[in-house]
N, C-alpha and C positions, 0 to 999 in steps of 0.2 A: 582457848585451846591449850593443851598441855605443852606442846612444843611448837616451834616456829616452822611453818611449812617450807621456808626457804632453807633453813639450816638442817632440819631433820630429813627433808626430801622423802616424806612418807609416800608410798605408792598411792596413786589417786584413789584407788578403791578403798583405802584405809582412812581417807579424809571424810568426816561426816558431811552429809548432804548440805546442811545449813551453812557450813563453813565454805563449801565450794560455791554455793549460790551467792553468798554475801560478797565474796571476792570479785564477782562479776559486776558489781555496782559502784558507780561514782556518784557522790551526792554533794550538793551545795548547802550553804547555811547563811543566815544573816549575821552581820556584825564582824568585828575585828578580833573577837575572842571565840574559842570553841563554845558552842551552845550545849546545853544538857542533851538536847535531841541528837546532835551529831556525835557526842561522846557515847551515847547509848547505842547508836547505830554501829559505831566501831566496836564497842565491847560486847554487845549482845547479839548484833546481827552480822558481825564479821565483815563490815564494810571494807571494800577493796581500795577506794580512792576518794579524793576530795577535788572539787573544782572551785577555784577562786574567781570571783567577779569583783567589780569595782567596790561593791559594798563591803568587801573583806579587806580593803586596802587603805592603809593610813600613812605608812612611812616604810622605808626599806627595813629599818630595824624591827618594826612591828611585824612585817611579813615574815622575816627570818625567824623571829621568835614564835610566831603563830605556827609556822611549819614545824619547828622543833617541838612545840607543845603537842601538836597533833600526832607526831611520830612517837612521842613519849606516851601518849594515851594508848596508842596501838601496842607499843612495846610492853607497857605495864599490864595490858589485858592479855598478853601472850599471843598477839596477832602479828601477822606479817607487816612489814613496812607498808605505808600507804603510798600509792601513786598520787602525787599532787600535781594537778593540771590547771591550765588557764588558757585563755584565748589572747595571745599576744601577736596578732597579725600585723599590726602597724596601722597608721591612719585612724579611721573612725572606730575600729575595734582594737583598742589597746587598754588592757586593764591596768597597766603600770605606765606612768607618765613622767618618771624622774629621769630616765636615761634610755631604756630600751624601747623607745617609741620610734620605730622607723616610719617614714612616710607610708602612705597607702601602697598596697601591692601594685596598683595601676601606675603610681609614680615610679615604683621600682621597674615596672615593665617599660616605662619610657626611657630608662637608662640603657636597656638592651645589653646588660653586662652581667652574665651569669657568674663570672669569676668574682666580681665585687659582691654579688648577692650571697655567694657561699661564705665569703669573709664576714659579711654583715650578719648572716645567720649564726655563725660561730660566736660573734660578739654578743648578740642577743641571748644565745644559749648560755653563755658564761654568766651573764647577769642573772638570768632566771635560776640557774643552778646555785648561784650564791645565795639565793633567797629560799632554797629548799624545794624548788619546783622541778619536777622530773619529767613533765610532759607538756608540750605546747600544741594546742589544737590549731595548727597552722602548718603549711601554707594552704591558702585557698587555691584549689585546682580547677575551679569552675571557669568556663570560657564565657565571658560576658558579651555575648553577641546580640543581646536584646537591650537597647537603650532604655526601655521602660521598666527594666528589672528593679524592683523596689528594695531588694535586700542584699544583692551582691554588688553591682556597680563597680565602684573604685576598689572594692575588696579583691577584685580579679586583676591579674596581670594584663589582661587585654582580651582581644577577640580572635587572636591567631592561636589555634590549638597547639601547634608545635612550639611556639614561643612560650605559651603558658606552661607546657610540660618542661621545657628546658629551664626556665627561670624558677619554677616551683621546685623542681628537683634540686637545683643548686641551693636554694634557701633551706630546704629540708636537710640536705647534706651538712650544711653549716650548723644547724641545731644539733644534729646527731653527733657531730664531731666534738661538741661541747658536753656530750653525755646527756642530752635532753631528747626524749622521744619526740619525733616529729609526727604529726597526724594530719595528713592531707584531707581536704574536704571540698565538696560534699558529694560523695559518690552516689549515683553515676553522673551527677552534674546538675547544678542549680542556676546555670547562667542564662538559660533561655526561658525565663518565666516572667509573668507580669503579676504574680501573686507571691506574697510572703508566707512561707510555711510556718512562721510563728503564729500566723493568724488564721490560716485555712490551708486546704490541701491543693497545691498546684498540680497541674497535669502537663506533661510534655508529650505531645502527640507524634513526635517524629518516628520514622521507621528505623529499623536496625541499621541500615546502611548509613543513614545520616548520623545516628549516634556514634557509629564506628568512626566516621570521618571527622567528627567535631568533639562531642562530649567525652568520649572514652580516651581520646588521644593523650591528654595530660596524665590521666591515671595510669595508663599503660607505661608511659615514660617513667613515672615515679616508682612504679613497681619494679621495672627493669633496673632502676638505679638504687634500689634497696631501701625505700622508705619504710619506716618502722610500722606505721599504723595508718588506717584510713577511717574516715567518719562517713556514715551513711546520711542520706537526705530523705526527708519526709515528702517526697514527690512521687506521683504516680507515673509509671512508664508503661503504658498499655502495650507497646510494641514488644516488650519483654515478658510482661505478666499476663497480657490479655484482659486486664482489669483496670479501668480508669478510676477506681476508688481505693486501690491498694497502694499504700506508700512503699517505696523501695525498702525502707528500714524493716518492713514486716514481710518481705518477699523472699522466699527461699530461692526462687528462680534468679533473682538479682544477686543476692549475697553469696549463696552457695554455688548455684549453677554458673553464673556469669563470673563473679569475682574470684571465687576459690578454684573452680574447676577450669573455666576457660582462660582466665587471666593468670591463674596459678599464683595468686597472692597468698602468702603464708604468714603475714604479719597480724598484728592486732586489728580487729574490726570493731569499731566503736559506734554506737548509735548517737545521733544528735539527741538533744534533750527530749525526753518523752513527755514533758509537760507543755511542749509547744502545741498549739491548737490543732494542727494537722493530725496529731495523735490523741491528745487529751480530750478533744471535743468530738472524736469519732469513736475509736475502739476503747479509749480510756487509757490512762497511764499504766495501771497494773496489767491490764490485758495486753497493752503494747509491749511491756517488758517480756511477757511470755512469748508473744509472737516474734519479737526481735531476736531473742535467744534461740528460739526454734529455727528461725530463718538462717542463722549463722553468726549473729553478733557475739563477740566475746565479752564486751563491756557495754553496759547501758548506763546512760546519764539520766538522773532524776535530780534536777538542779535546785529546786526551790522548797517544796512543801514536805515537812517531816512526815505528815500523815501519808502522803502519796509514796514517799520513799519506803516507809515500813510496809505499807500495803503491797507495793510492787515486789519487794523481796519475799514476803510471805506467800504471795500469789504464785511466784515462780517455784518456790519449794513445794507448794501443793500440786502444781502442775507436773512436776517431776514424779512426785509420789503417786499421782493418779495415772501416770503413763502418758500424759498429754505432751510432755517433752521427754524424749529418751534421755536417760541419765548419761548415756555416752556423749550426747551433745554438750551437756554441762561439763562433763569430764574434759572434753576437748578444749572448751573455752577456758576452764580453770587451769589446765596445764599450760596453755599459751600465756595466760596472765602470769602464772608462776614463773615461767621461763623469762619473761621480760623483767619481772621483779628481781629475779636472781641476777640478771645482767646489770640491773640498775644498782642493786644494793649489796651484792656480795663479791662481784668481780673486782679485781684490783684496778683502781683508777686514781688519777691525781685528785687531791683534795681541792674542791672548788675554791676559787679566789673569794675574798670578801667583796661585798657590794661596792665599797669605796674603791677597791682596786679595779673594778670593771666599768664604773659609771662614766668616766670621762671618755673612754674609748667608745662607749655606746653613743654618747652624745655627739661625738665627732663624726662617727659613721652616719648617724641620722642627718647631720648638717650637710655632709658631702653628698649623700644620695639625694637629698632634697634639691640641692643646687643642680645636680646632674639630671634630675627628672623634670624639673620645671621646664615648660615647653611654650615657646613662642610659636603658635600655630600659624599666625600671619601678622605681618606688619607692613602693609602695602604702601603706606605713605611715610615710612621711616619715622614714625611717631616716637619710638623709643630710641634712646633713653630720655627720661624727663630731666629737666634742669633742676638740680637740687638747690640752686640759689634762689629759685622762685617758689612760691607756695604750690602745694599739690592738694587738690580737693579730692577727697575719697567719699564716694557715694556707696553706702552699703545697705544690706537688707537683713532683717532678722531671719533666722533659720532654726529649724528643729531637726532632731535626729529623724532619719527616714525609716529606720527599722528598729525593732526591739533588740536586735543584736548589738546595737551601737552604744558607745560610751559618749554621752552627751555632756562632756566636761568642758569643751572649748566653745568659744563664741567666734564665728567668722569675722565679726567686727573687730577682733583683736588685730586685724590687718593694719589698723591705724597705728598701733604700737610698733609694728614691724617697720612701717614706712618712716616713723619718727626716729628710729634708730639712726637714720642717715643724716641727722642734724638738719632735717628739712621741716619747714613749717607745713603742718598737715591740718587742713580744715575737714572735719568729719561731718558728713550728712547721713545720719542713720534714718532710713526710710521704713516706717512701720505701716504706712498706708500707701501702697503704690498708686492707687486710683486718685488719691487726693494730693499727691506730691507734685509741687511745681518747682522746677529747678531755678536757681538764682543766676544762672550763667548768661553772659551776654556776648561771649566770644573771646578767645585768646587765653582762657584759663587752661591749666593742666588738670585734667580730670581722669581719675580712675573710677570706673564703676565695677564694684566687686559683686558679681552675680552669684546667686546661691539657688541651685535647682530651678533655673529660670524656665525650663521647659514645662514645669508644672505650675509656674507662677507668671502668667503672661503679662502682668503689670510691670514686671521687671524689664521686659523687652520694650514696653512703651516708654519707660524712663530712659532706656538707652537710646532709643530713636530720637526722642525729643532733645536730649543733650547733644547728640550728634548733629542735629539740625541747627544747633546754636553756634556751629563752627568752632567749637572748642578743640583743643588738642586732647583727644580721647583715647584711652586704652581700656578695653573690657578685659577684666581678669576674673576667671571662674575660680571660686574658692571651694567649690563642692565637687563638681565633676565636669569632664570635658564636653559633655553633650549639650551644655548651655549654648554652644555655638549654633545649634539648630534653631534656637529661639531668636538669635540675633545674627542671622547669616550674612547681613550686610556690614557687620562690624569690620572696619579696616584694620584694626589692631586687636588681636585676641590672644590672650595668654591663659594657660591653665596649669594648675598645680595638683589636681587630683585629690584635694582635701585641704584641711586647715589645721593640721598639727602645727605646733609652734615653729619647728624647723622649716616646714614648707611655707608658712606665711613669711618667714624671714627670707627664704629663697626667692619668693615672688617679689617681695619688696626690692631685693637686690637686682632682679631682672628689670623692674620698672626704672630704676635709677642708673642702670648700666654697670653694676658691680658683678653681674652674672649674665651669661649669654642667653639663657633659656633654650639650650640646645637639645633638650630631650626630644624624643621621637614619639609622636602621637600613636599610642598602641591600639586604638580603636577607630572604627569608621563612624563619622558623624552623619546621621541620616539627612539626606537632601543637601549635603555640602560637599563640594569637591575639595 
């Protein structure tokens, strides 16, 4: 384009259609350097933004250089600056792990401290800004009231709608105070499903009254508190749409009727990735882009395939030219994107700190919140703390990521390293076959069993019961999610950390040996357990 839409402020009717459409797309790519495909999308398809995944991340200096290189590509092509986004939720969804890796949102929910969360959000936002990242697809505003949920779980603050809204709004406010756009997700709510929308289309059958009382509450709070952006979910809500095959992302009743008109949300509305199976394997990615924009999305994500990215942009242009999408709908979305870019890139704001200036504060915030969130759910026999002058036996299990959204960079068995920090002799028993495992204990030993998603792995519960029968001094520590207690309801000592980020494993180890109190408050109800 001959001039920059941010500085020239051309009337929207004077901006060519292909430029307006391209600005509505955010795309991802493979590798730690810009690919030819992504450069072409920016220069010839007027791409509006980039999303980073772990595959793009190597080091802080590399990410900062990558961001600058991408902005240079846009600038040299005469394009507006790019929105550069990522998913830095904390816990199992953390694209960066050098500093700004908070514990999971459920661990933050266990702190019950919105003031601290706002401060934490600001710290994370400052670190992201130092790397050239202007948008964070967080916080998660889903109410996780279904223990069988395979994709949200500890990514949620908990199962209390009011608490989720208060804590989510606090975290979002912190991001925004650092100049990073916060994007709450996944509207209208992904918390009460037993299906992962990365893999198929979930359906939430609840009536409107139930949705108002639970799912909508955090989103209304976030809107009232001024959140910048919201992300849609690929879930069917037949109580709103009358159709159990229509994802919310593609529904005008959900996005325009409910969110824009009833909730009066005027921020950016972003689709979840249109290459997830709930879209890609039903209507298809390109058709999904058409329907999402027509329904009310301002920005659509196509995170992986260059062919699908180009096809989707070109299909939307064709749909506007044919009258399938009114050009006024594209104009509205384009103007909203341009408004946010103007705010991000032309308004006077302090220069971001360098990464080295932000990282220590980020790490300290993560450590503090992990210690405050770690929760001793019960300790009926005063088993804790363990004696560090005697050996501690750690029985651990192998575990894999539960959802395609997760970053599978850590091993729950790293708990042994955290325990050994305390100058304690740690004997590690890694169990790969729960059915064949025979414990070696004969009574009197100090044993930690670190469960991992035990509700779906009944062999772990068998191991716990048999070790308990050996009259050992036993503490069960969940390193994945708190719902493991339902699998071992008779455990007399049960501790949970809501995830296994390094800071959280260190905090759990400190609880076991008495260096931390484990005073977090369980933010969810465990089924069948008082």
